LOZA-519667 format. One record per residue (C-alpha): residue number from 1; x, y, z. Coordinates in steps of 0.5 Angstrom, whole numbers, plus 500, padded with zeros to 3 digits. Last residue first. Example, Ala and Ser with C-alpha at 12.3 -4.5 7.8 and 13.67 -1.06 7.14 Angstrom:
2
2/527/498/514
1/525/491/516
//
This chain:
595
595/688/935/208
594/689/928/207
593/686/925/201
592/679/924/199
591/675/921/193
590/668/921/189
589/665/921/196
588/657/922/196
587/654/928/200
586/646/926/200
585/642/932/202
584/636/929/206
583/628/928/205
582/625/923/210
581/619/918/207
580/622/912/209
579/629/914/206
578/630/920/201
577/636/923/198
576/638/929/195
575/644/930/191
574/651/933/192
573/657/930/189
572/664/929/193
571/671/931/193
570/673/931/200
569/680/934/203
568/681/931/210
567/683/932/217
566/683/926/222
565/680/927/228
564/677/920/228
563/680/915/223
562/679/917/215
561/685/914/212
560/684/907/216
559/678/907/213
558/681/906/206
557/678/899/205
556/671/901/206
555/671/906/200
554/667/902/195
553/661/907/196
552/663/913/200
551/657/916/204
550/658/923/207
549/655/926/214
548/655/934/215
547/657/937/220
546/658/945/221
545/662/948/227
544/666/954/224
543/672/950/222
542/668/944/219
541/666/938/221
540/666/931/218
539/661/925/219
538/663/918/216
537/660/912/212
536/665/908/208
535/663/902/204
534/665/894/203
533/665/892/210
532/664/885/208
531/657/887/206
530/655/894/207
529/658/899/212
528/665/901/215
527/665/906/220
526/667/913/221
525/666/919/226
524/668/926/227
523/673/927/221
522/675/934/221
521/674/938/214
520/680/941/211
519/677/942/204
518/671/941/201
517/671/939/194
516/665/939/189
515/664/935/183
514/659/937/178
513/655/932/174
512/658/933/168
511/655/937/162
510/660/936/156
509/658/929/156
508/652/928/161
507/648/931/166
506/640/933/166
505/640/937/169
504/643/944/170
503/637/947/173
502/637/942/179
501/644/945/182
500/640/951/183
499/635/947/188
498/641/943/191
497/644/950/192
496/638/953/196
495/637/946/200
494/644/946/203
493/651/945/202
492/654/952/203
491/655/951/210
490/660/945/209
489/664/950/205
488/665/949/197
487/670/949/192
486/668/948/185
485/669/944/178
484/673/938/180
483/676/935/174
482/677/928/175
481/684/924/173
480/686/917/171
479/693/917/168
478/696/919/162
477/695/926/158
476/701/929/162
475/705/924/160
474/704/926/153
473/700/922/147
472/702/923/140
471/709/919/139
470/708/914/144
469/701/913/142
468/703/912/135
467/708/907/137
466/704/903/141
465/699/903/136
464/704/900/131
463/706/895/136
462/699/892/137
461/698/892/129
460/704/888/128
459/703/883/134
458/696/881/132
457/697/881/124
456/700/874/125
455/693/872/127
454/690/874/120
453/683/876/120
452/682/883/121
451/676/887/125
450/675/894/127
449/671/898/132
448/672/905/135
447/671/910/141
446/673/916/143
445/674/920/137
444/668/916/134
443/667/910/130
442/670/906/124
441/674/900/122
440/674/894/116
439/678/889/113
438/684/891/117
437/692/889/116
436/694/894/110
435/693/900/114
434/691/898/121
433/696/903/125
432/694/909/121
431/686/907/121
430/687/905/129
429/689/912/130
428/684/915/126
427/679/912/131
426/683/912/137
425/683/920/137
424/688/922/142
423/687/928/147
422/680/926/150
421/682/919/153
420/680/913/149
419/676/907/148
418/678/902/143
417/674/895/140
416/677/889/137
415/674/883/132
414/679/878/130
413/675/873/125
412/676/866/123
411/670/864/127
410/669/870/132
409/675/872/136
408/676/878/141
407/681/884/142
406/681/890/147
405/684/896/145
404/685/901/151
403/687/909/151
402/690/910/158
401/687/913/164
400/688/907/169
399/681/905/171
398/676/909/166
397/681/905/160
396/680/898/163
395/672/899/164
394/672/902/157
393/676/897/154
392/673/891/157
391/666/894/155
390/668/894/148
389/670/887/148
388/664/885/149
387/661/883/143
386/668/880/140
385/667/875/145
384/673/873/148
383/676/866/147
382/681/868/142
381/684/873/148
380/686/880/147
379/689/886/150
378/692/893/148
377/693/898/153
376/697/904/151
375/701/910/153
374/707/905/156
373/709/907/163
372/708/901/168
371/710/895/164
370/707/889/165
369/705/883/170
368/699/885/173
367/695/887/166
366/694/880/164
365/691/878/170
364/686/884/170
363/684/883/164
362/682/875/166
361/678/878/171
360/675/883/167
359/673/878/162
358/670/873/168
357/666/879/171
356/664/881/164
355/661/874/162
354/657/875/169
353/654/882/167
352/653/880/160
351/648/874/163
350/644/878/167
349/643/883/161
348/640/877/157
347/636/875/163
346/633/882/163
345/632/883/156
344/628/876/155
343/624/879/161
342/623/886/157
341/621/881/151
340/616/877/154
339/613/884/157
338/612/887/151
337/609/881/148
336/604/881/153
335/603/889/153
334/602/888/145
333/604/894/140
332/612/892/140
331/616/897/137
330/621/898/142
329/621/890/144
328/622/888/137
327/628/893/136
326/631/890/143
325/630/883/140
324/633/884/134
323/639/886/137
322/641/878/137
321/644/874/142
320/649/876/147
319/652/883/146
318/646/884/141
317/641/883/146
316/645/886/151
315/645/893/149
314/637/895/150
313/639/892/158
312/645/896/158
311/642/903/156
310/636/902/161
309/639/902/167
308/646/905/168
307/646/911/163
306/638/911/162
305/637/911/170
304/643/917/170
303/639/921/165
302/633/921/171
301/627/916/171
300/623/918/177
299/616/919/174
298/615/911/172
297/619/908/178
296/625/903/175
295/626/896/177
294/629/893/171
293/622/889/170
292/618/895/170
291/622/900/166
290/623/895/160
289/615/893/160
288/613/901/160
287/619/901/154
286/615/896/150
285/608/898/151
284/610/905/148
283/606/910/152
282/611/914/155
281/610/918/162
280/617/918/165
279/620/917/158
278/616/924/156
277/619/928/161
276/626/925/159
275/625/927/152
274/623/934/154
273/630/934/158
272/634/930/153
271/631/934/147
270/633/941/150
269/640/938/152
268/641/936/145
267/639/942/142
266/645/946/145
265/649/942/150
264/649/934/153
263/655/933/148
262/654/925/145
261/655/919/149
260/651/914/145
259/647/912/151
258/645/919/153
257/642/921/147
256/641/914/145
255/635/914/151
254/632/921/150
253/631/920/143
252/627/914/144
251/622/918/149
250/623/924/144
249/618/920/140
248/611/923/143
247/614/929/141
246/612/928/134
245/605/927/136
244/605/935/137
243/599/935/133
242/595/929/132
241/596/926/125
240/590/926/120
239/594/926/114
238/592/930/109
237/598/931/104
236/600/937/108
235/599/933/115
234/604/928/111
233/609/934/110
232/609/935/117
231/610/928/120
230/616/927/115
229/619/932/117
228/619/930/124
227/620/923/123
226/627/925/119
225/629/930/125
224/627/924/130
223/632/920/126
222/638/925/126
221/636/925/134
220/637/917/134
219/643/918/130
218/646/922/136
217/646/930/134
216/653/934/135
215/653/938/129
214/648/943/130
213/646/948/125
212/644/944/119
211/647/947/113
210/651/941/111
209/657/943/106
208/662/937/108
207/658/932/112
206/657/934/120
205/649/933/121
204/648/927/117
203/642/926/112
202/645/924/106
201/641/922/100
200/645/917/097
199/651/916/093
198/656/914/099
197/661/920/101
196/669/919/099
195/674/922/103
194/672/918/109
193/666/919/114
192/665/919/122
191/659/917/125
190/652/922/125
189/647/917/121
188/640/917/117
187/643/915/110
186/637/915/105
185/638/909/100
184/635/908/093
183/635/901/089
182/635/901/082
181/640/895/082
180/647/900/081
179/644/903/087
178/645/897/091
177/652/896/089
176/654/903/090
175/651/903/097
174/655/897/098
173/661/901/095
172/661/907/099
171/658/904/106
170/662/909/111
169/656/914/112
168/651/907/112
167/650/907/119
166/646/910/126
165/640/909/121
164/640/906/114
163/634/907/110
162/633/903/104
161/628/903/098
160/626/899/093
159/627/892/096
158/625/887/091
157/630/881/093
156/635/881/088
155/639/888/091
154/637/887/098
153/641/880/097
152/647/883/094
151/647/889/099
150/647/884/105
149/653/880/102
148/656/887/101
147/656/889/108
146/651/895/111
145/654/897/117
144/658/894/123
143/659/886/124
142/656/880/120
141/657/874/125
140/659/878/131
139/654/884/131
138/649/880/128
137/646/885/123
136/639/889/124
135/634/889/118
134/627/892/118
133/621/891/114
132/615/896/111
131/611/893/106
130/605/894/109
129/599/893/104
128/594/899/102
127/587/900/105
126/590/905/110
125/594/909/105
124/594/916/109
123/594/915/116
122/596/908/116
121/602/909/112
120/603/915/116
119/603/911/123
118/607/906/120
117/613/910/117
116/613/914/124
115/614/908/128
114/619/905/123
113/623/911/123
112/623/912/131
111/624/905/132
110/630/905/127
109/633/911/131
108/632/907/138
107/635/901/135
106/641/904/132
105/643/909/138
104/642/902/143
103/647/898/139
102/645/894/133
101/645/899/127
100/639/899/123
99/637/898/116
98/630/900/115
97/628/897/109
96/622/899/104
95/618/895/099
94/614/900/095
93/607/901/096
92/607/907/091
91/605/912/096
90/609/909/102
89/615/910/097
88/613/917/094
87/613/918/102
86/620/916/103
85/623/920/096
84/620/926/098
83/622/926/105
82/629/925/103
81/630/930/098
80/627/935/103
79/631/933/108
78/638/934/103
77/640/941/106
76/638/939/113
75/635/945/115
74/629/942/114
73/629/939/120
72/627/946/124
71/631/947/130
70/630/946/137
69/632/952/141
68/626/956/142
67/619/952/141
66/622/947/146
65/625/952/150
64/632/951/155
63/631/955/161
62/638/955/164
61/642/953/158
60/638/958/153
59/638/964/159
58/645/963/160
57/647/963/153
56/643/969/151
55/646/972/157
54/653/971/154
53/658/966/157
52/657/959/157
51/664/955/156
50/661/949/161
49/666/951/166
48/663/958/166
47/657/955/167
46/659/951/173
45/662/957/176
44/655/961/176
43/652/955/178
42/656/956/185
41/655/963/185
40/647/962/185
39/644/965/179
38/640/972/181
37/644/976/175
36/649/972/171
35/653/978/169
34/656/978/177
33/659/972/176
32/662/974/170
31/664/981/173
30/668/976/178
29/672/973/173
28/671/965/173
27/675/960/178
26/679/955/175
25/677/948/175
24/681/944/180
23/684/938/176
22/685/933/182
21/689/927/179
20/687/920/181
19/691/915/184
18/690/908/181
17/695/910/175
16/701/911/180
15/699/907/185
14/700/901/180
13/696/897/176
12/701/895/171
11/700/897/164
10/700/893/157
9/703/895/151
8/710/893/151
7/708/886/154
6/703/884/148
5/698/879/150
4/695/873/147
3/691/867/151
2/690/860/148
1/684/856/148
//
């Protein structure tokens, strides 16, 4: 084993990077707060920060309606063509392959399409033999998207229709190959695309000339639009499909709308809110089993539970084994099979956690010896699993507030992943730095993936990235920071405020969980709690005599900064909590400093 690093682009874990900047967001104009009517003044401030300005926007945000705010799938410019081609394939009994990506978005999107195809086939052509299958590539061995080796195989094995899910928009040559052999392709995707689009029916919300009014759907959201359109047309052909059956697919939509970190605004907000309702009473054996084995309670699942519990378990198979296990779970019709697969996912997730602990320790070792002021991290080791480097990049980026590239090796191929800050498009940066070096690349503005084969390309690629970041990133953009949405007093933290904040759920990208600052509060008592004193518990009092308890998870080492009679400014979240049947308000500390 050997390890590699580039000193010029690694940032030491100094206090400058560990101390978070507090970005106190502006207070909106008084006339805007007045225009919000009965909304709590704090909620009005939060709406302003979410760029919600008009009475119509306020109503849509606080009272999202499925009937009013979910767009027709036929607003996609090529939806009619896609539906006709898919229904023809079902009618003729053609061989259909659903080719999905290996992450949670690809798996849930593929499950949405597969479930719908099988449901329609059974309703319209019950005596016909099913020729519907799926293909999920191996993350390390095959990589992202349709590869030429797969295209050649599908062209030869009698496949007549391929539906790509969460991939395909950049697979121009591969799709051209299968099309030349008579295979039709429907691309269901939302990723960035190149100058040339594939020769296929394209269901993508943001390609040039697209007429669909909301460009930020996750791939599972795009897949749900295809499924909804298929169900509508199948009913017109005489299929006995229950009214509203497409809504029962929203449990899958809710999962990847969170895990793929698309903006939780507009139509996504509506789909997520209703999807959480469906997820909490899901009929899907696989999800019921997954919820049970992960320790969640049906009826109480939140977007946060998706992000921290369900999502990691659905992503674990692709990182530790093969993502097909996750798709088999989501499409399982047997409780016994679902329970077996859910337990397999649980074991894979534990293995992923153990592997990540080791890799983060190795990343920390690399980070401790190098320059403090470069605008980018590049870390690589030839024994790192390419399936996990994205997690390493994400954690280091969150910690230090800089773009991070992490690279591992599988066989003769270096495979990397990047995570970035809002001001820097990491996918475009990798394309610029990787010109002439990379065998493939793609992703979003904030997350990317790529590959190359030659060891000597490593320092060249890293040096190009460093120079690119130095030219395009300002010092003000670097370092960890947090947006603080509103200043409140301890007296304002009450059940009325909590009930109003509940109207902002579900939280996610572009609709973050609000952070509040309380200023100049006196510490009445403080102590460390938990194993090895890892956490900090304190009680604070305001100048008007109101006291509130706070819990600061992971802050036990800072107890000396929060001693009795110390005055603090505290950034916290506010949420209800329940213990032994007693409900209370929990103020969870995110950061604090001397007042």
